[in-house]
N, C-alpha and C positions, 0 to 999 in steps of 0.2 A: 365372434364374441370379442369384446374389447380387451379381455385379459389374455387372449391367446398368445400375444407376443410378450407378455410380462416376463415369463421365465427366460427367454432368449435375451431380453434387455438386461435383466439382472445379471446373467452369466457374463454377457459382454462387458458390462461396467465393472464387474468384480475382477475380471482379468486385468483391468488397468491399475489395480490397487494391490500392492504387496507390502506386507508388514513383517517386521522382526520385533521380538520382545526380549528386553534384557533386565536383569536385576543388578544394580550397581550400588555401591555404598555412597553415602554423602561425600566422603573424602574423594572418591573417584569422580563424582559429579563436579565437585569444586576444582579438582585438578584438570578435568577436561575443559572447563571454562577458562581457567588460567592458561592452558596451553592452546587455546583458541580452536579446540576440537569441537566445542559447542559454541554456536554463534547466536546471539540475540540481536536481531535488527535494532538499531537505535530508534527507528520510527515506532517499533512495537514496544521497546523498552520504555519509552516515555509515557506509555499508557498504564504504568504501574500506579495502582490506586489504593492499595491496602494501607490502613493506618497501623500504628504501633501495636494496638491491642489484637487486631486480626493477625498481624505477623506473629506476634507472641503466641497466640493460640495454636498456629501451625507448628511452631517450634516445640510447644508442649505435647502436641499430638504425636510428633515424631518421637519424642522421648518416651511417651507412654505406649508406643507401638499401635496407636490407632490408625487404621488403613487411610492412606492419603491417595487421592485420585492419581492415576497414571500421568506421567509427563508424556507429551506427544511431540515428536521430532521428525524431521525429514532428512534423508541422506543426500549429500552432494556428490558430485563426480569425484572430488578428492577425499571422499570418505568422512568429511566433517559433518556435523549435524546442525540443522537449523531448528530453533525452537518454534513450534507451531501453537502448541497449547501448553500452559504451565508457567506463563510469565510470572504471575503473582507468587507461586510457590518457589520457583528457582530464584527470583530476585530476593525474596525473604530469607532463603537460606544463605545467599551470598552476603546479604546485609548483616546477618548474624555472625557468620564465620569469617568473611573476608570482604568488608565493605567496599574496598577500591575496585573489586571485580564487578560490582554492580554499578559503577559510575558510568555516566554517559559523557563521552568526549572530555575525560579528565576532570570532571567536576568533583568536588569533595562530597562524600557521602558519609554521614555519621553512622557509627556502629549501632545496630539495633540493641536497645536496652529493654529487656522483658518487662512487661507490665500487664496488669489485669488478669493474671493467672489465678485460677480457682483451685485446680487439682494439685498444683505445685507451687503454692504462694511463696515458698522460701526462695524461689528463682526470681521473683519480682525485683527489678532494680538492677539485675546482673546483665553484663554484656558477655560475650563468649570468652573474652580474655580474662574476665574475673573468675571464671570457673576453675575448679581444680582439674587436674589432668585426667582423672577417672571420668568426670562428667563430659569433658571434651572427647575423650576416646569413645564414650558411650554414644554420643551424638554422631561423631564422624563415621561410625561403623554401622549406623542404621541403614537399612536397604531402601532404595527407591526403585520403583518399576517404571521402565521407559519403553513405550511403544514407538518404533521407528518406521516411517514410511521408507521403503527401500528405494534405491536409485532406478528401478525399473518403472516407477510411476512418474507420469509427466507433470509439467507445471500446472496444467488445469486441475489435476487431482489435488495438488497442494493448495491452490486457490479455493477450491470447494471445501477443503478441510478447514482452512482459516475461517471460512464463513460459518461452517457447521459446528465446529469444535470449541471456538473460543469462549472461555468462561471467565468468572471473576469480575464481572461488571464491565468488561471491555466491549465497546462498540467501535468497530473499525469502519471507516469509509472504505469504499471499494479500492480507491487509489492507495490508501495506506496498506491494504492487504497486498496490492501489487508491489509496493515498496519493499515489503517483507519477502515476497515470493521470487521476484524478478530482480534480485540484487545484481549489480554490476555497472559497467561503464555507462550503458544507456540510461539506467535509472538515475545515476548521478548526473548525467547530462540534463535530463528532464528537470531535476531540482534546480540546476543552475538557470535553465531557460525560464523557469517559473519566477525567478527574481529579476528578470529583465524589466527595466523601468518602462520601456515602451509597451511592453506586453501587459504589465499590470495597470498601466495607465488607461488602456482601452476597455478594461473590465469593470463593470459596475455591479457588484454583488455584495450583499451585506455579510455573507459568510465566506468571502474569498480568501480570508487569511487562515482558515482552519480546515482540518480533516481532509487534506489532500485535494481539495476542490481545484485550486489553480494549477497544480501539477497535472490533474486529469485534463484540464482544458488544453494544456501544452501537448499532452499525449494525443488527444483527439486531433489537434492540428496536424501533427506528423503522420498519424495513422491514416487520416483521410486524404492527406496530401500524397503519401507514398503507396497506399495499399487499399484504396476505397473499393477496388474491384473484388476484394475479398469479403466485403461487408454483405451480410445476408439479411439479418433482422435484428438480432441481439447485439446491442451496442457493447454490453459487458463482455460477451464472448469475443466480439471482434477486437476489442482493446487488449483482452488477455492474449489472444493469439498474436496480435502485432508485437506486444511486449515480449512474448516468448521468442518470436523470430529475432528481435533486437537483442535479447539476452544471450542468444546463441551466436549471433554474428552482428556486430556493429562497426561496419567499415566505412561509413560515409558521414562521420561526425562533422567534418569541415564543411561539406556540402549542405547538411541540414542546419548547421549553425549560421551559415551565410543566408540561406533563404528565410530562416526564422528572423534574424536581425533586420534583413531588408523589408520583409513583410510588415512587421510590427512598427518599424520606424515610419514606413509610408502610411500605415493606417492611423497611427497617432498623429501625424502631421495633417492628414485629411480629415480626421474625426476627433478633434481635441475633447469633445464631449463624451467620447466613448462609443461603443457599439450599443446603442440604445435607440428605442423608438421614442418619438415625441411625447406619447402619452404615458410612458413609463421611464423617465429619465434616470432613475436610480437602479435599474435592473437590466442586465445584459441577458437577453434570451439565448439559451444555450445553442439552439438550432440556427439562429441568426448569426451567432458567433462563428459557428462552423462554416456557414455559407460565405460570410464576408471574408474571413481570414484565409480559407483555402482558395476561394475564388480569386482574391488578390495575389496569392502566392502563384496560382496558375498564370495569371497576367504577367507578373514579373518574370516568371520563367520563360515566357514567350516574347520578352523584351517589350512589353506593353507598359505604358505609364498610366498611373491613376489619374483620373479626372476627379478632383475633390468634390466638386458640385454633384457630379453624377453619382458618386458613391454615397454622399449624404442623402440624396434624393431616394436611393434604394432602401434606406432604412424604413421608410414609410411606404415603400411601393406596394400596391395591392397585389400585384402578381407574385411578388416575392413573399408577401405575407401568406398567400395561399400555399406556397411551397414550404413555409416554415411553421405551419400550424396544422392541427389535426393529426392524422396518422402519418407521422413524419419518418418513421423508421422503416422505410422501404428503399431498396436500391435506386428505383426510378426517381423518387423524390429527392434523394441525396444528390444524385448526379444533376438533376434538373436545377436545384437551387444553387449549387456551386457553379454550374455553367452559366446560370442566369447572371450572377455577379460578374464572372470573368468576362461575359460578353457585352455587359452594359455599363461598366464602370471605368473603361479606359478611354484615353484621349482619342 
């Protein structure tokens, strides 16, 4: 019976998720943000979308004691918390009480001036600083419930929760979620690589400037270069697992920086038009990108030099097309297309 294993699956997955729940005051919440005990990823923070009326309605709800959805966070090894769900609510509170705490990279953020309130219209037009001390105290002592994923839960659980829990009109690209979940030196390294001129010059994609797409291409390059034997079928899971490894230990930055620079400098010189097929000159196929870039990197690691004509010819090669179209997410096809490039594009 197909449901026979369901209970076992549920019990196994439940054991990977552990939560604690806290009731804290708004003052405590603000203090924790100020003390950096609560961290909001800048990539996530930039997704703040509420207008002044929506923000004001939240402030009014807090004053009136109307239940506000739980904030959701995850515990780090140093006991700090990362915000997973609740960006709109936390940012609104900060913009009302202490605007500078909601700023990103030092930008000036104006204080929230309440507007559009129907239950408490006398508050319209007021900032927090305009209020008398009793109304300030009333607000700062209101409780907020926070559910915290404890540090026994792994990174994959955090990724899943970002996908499942995020509310408030936010749609995050998978790489944007990784930027929030796998913060650290390797994530910063990826962002720098994504700005490399040779790298961006060989990519032809209309959406390459947004939603983490370019950073994900850089991630794919490194993941397939270093760890392709771990690839099974799911690209998302493979990239998550690779980033988790790098978040835990990133000891080869200089080596990866060197091969990245060499690879994309060589490809840009050989393919000034970018990694494109002749019938679609404005679009870089993702699987072709993986084959060309990792294949060239393998060549350079073997001290082989690119033959520019051969590499250009491969872009429309029928055999390579067969390896980069159809059911491409299988280990044999992945290995075959990378090897095909590394074996057929050198001098």
